C-alpha positions as CSV (number, residue, x, y, z in Angstrom):
1,M,-147.3,-52.4,-73.0
2,K,-144.3,-50.1,-74.2
3,K,-143.5,-49.2,-70.3
4,L,-143.5,-52.9,-69.5
5,I,-141.1,-53.7,-72.3
6,V,-138.8,-50.6,-71.1
7,I,-139.0,-51.9,-67.5
8,V,-138.0,-55.5,-68.5
9,M,-135.1,-54.2,-70.7
10,L,-133.8,-52.1,-67.9
11,F,-134.2,-55.1,-65.3
12,L,-132.2,-57.4,-67.8
13,L,-129.5,-54.8,-68.3
14,L,-129.1,-54.2,-64.5
15,G,-128.9,-58.0,-64.3
16,S,-126.1,-58.2,-66.9
17,Y,-124.3,-55.4,-65.3
18,I,-124.3,-57.0,-61.7
19,I,-123.0,-60.2,-63.5
20,Y,-120.5,-58.5,-65.2
21,K,-119.0,-56.5,-62.2
22,S,-119.5,-59.5,-59.8
23,N,-117.3,-61.7,-61.8
24,N,-114.6,-59.3,-63.2
25,I,-115.5,-60.5,-66.7
26,D,-113.2,-59.3,-69.5
27,F,-115.2,-58.9,-72.8
28,K,-112.0,-58.5,-74.9
29,D,-111.2,-62.3,-73.9
30,N,-113.1,-65.2,-75.4
31,D,-113.4,-66.9,-72.1
32,G,-114.9,-63.8,-70.5
33,R,-117.7,-63.6,-73.2
34,K,-118.4,-67.4,-72.7
35,T,-118.5,-67.1,-69.1
36,F,-121.0,-64.0,-69.3
37,I,-123.0,-65.7,-71.6
38,V,-123.4,-69.0,-69.4
39,K,-124.0,-67.0,-66.3
40,F,-126.5,-64.6,-68.0
41,S,-128.3,-67.6,-69.4
42,K,-128.5,-69.5,-66.2
43,W,-129.9,-66.4,-64.6
44,V,-132.6,-65.8,-67.3
45,L,-133.8,-69.5,-66.9
46,Q,-133.7,-69.0,-63.3
47,L,-135.9,-65.9,-63.7
48,G,-138.2,-67.9,-66.1
49,G,-138.7,-70.7,-63.5
50,N,-139.3,-68.2,-60.6
51,T,-142.0,-66.5,-62.5
52,K,-143.5,-69.8,-63.3
53,R,-143.7,-70.8,-59.7
54,V,-145.0,-67.5,-58.5
55,T,-147.7,-67.6,-61.3
56,A,-148.5,-71.3,-60.3
57,N,-149.0,-70.1,-56.6
58,I,-151.2,-67.3,-57.7
59,I,-153.5,-69.3,-59.8
60,A,-153.7,-71.7,-57.0
61,Q,-155.1,-69.1,-54.5
62,N,-158.8,-68.9,-53.8
63,W,-159.5,-65.2,-54.8
64,L,-163.3,-65.6,-54.7
65,P,-165.1,-64.1,-51.2
66,E,-166.8,-66.9,-49.3
67,N,-170.2,-67.8,-49.8
68,T,-172.4,-66.5,-47.0
69,N,-176.2,-67.4,-46.8
70,S,-178.2,-64.9,-45.1
71,S,-180.7,-67.6,-44.1
72,D,-178.5,-69.0,-41.5
73,E,-179.7,-65.9,-39.3
């Protein structure tokens, strides 16, 4: 469980770094901090939506083997 938390934290840190660098955000400026918070929040919400859709698709899959009767032979 600890490894999963560390992986998630590293993923979020990497995402925040990418947002910071790609938008040339200045944390000294109040507008820069607001821009970062908005963009990071939108990204996290998008991650949540994507996770929800992927999970729903996984649940909808038929994971059981086909029922084969040996009496058909």
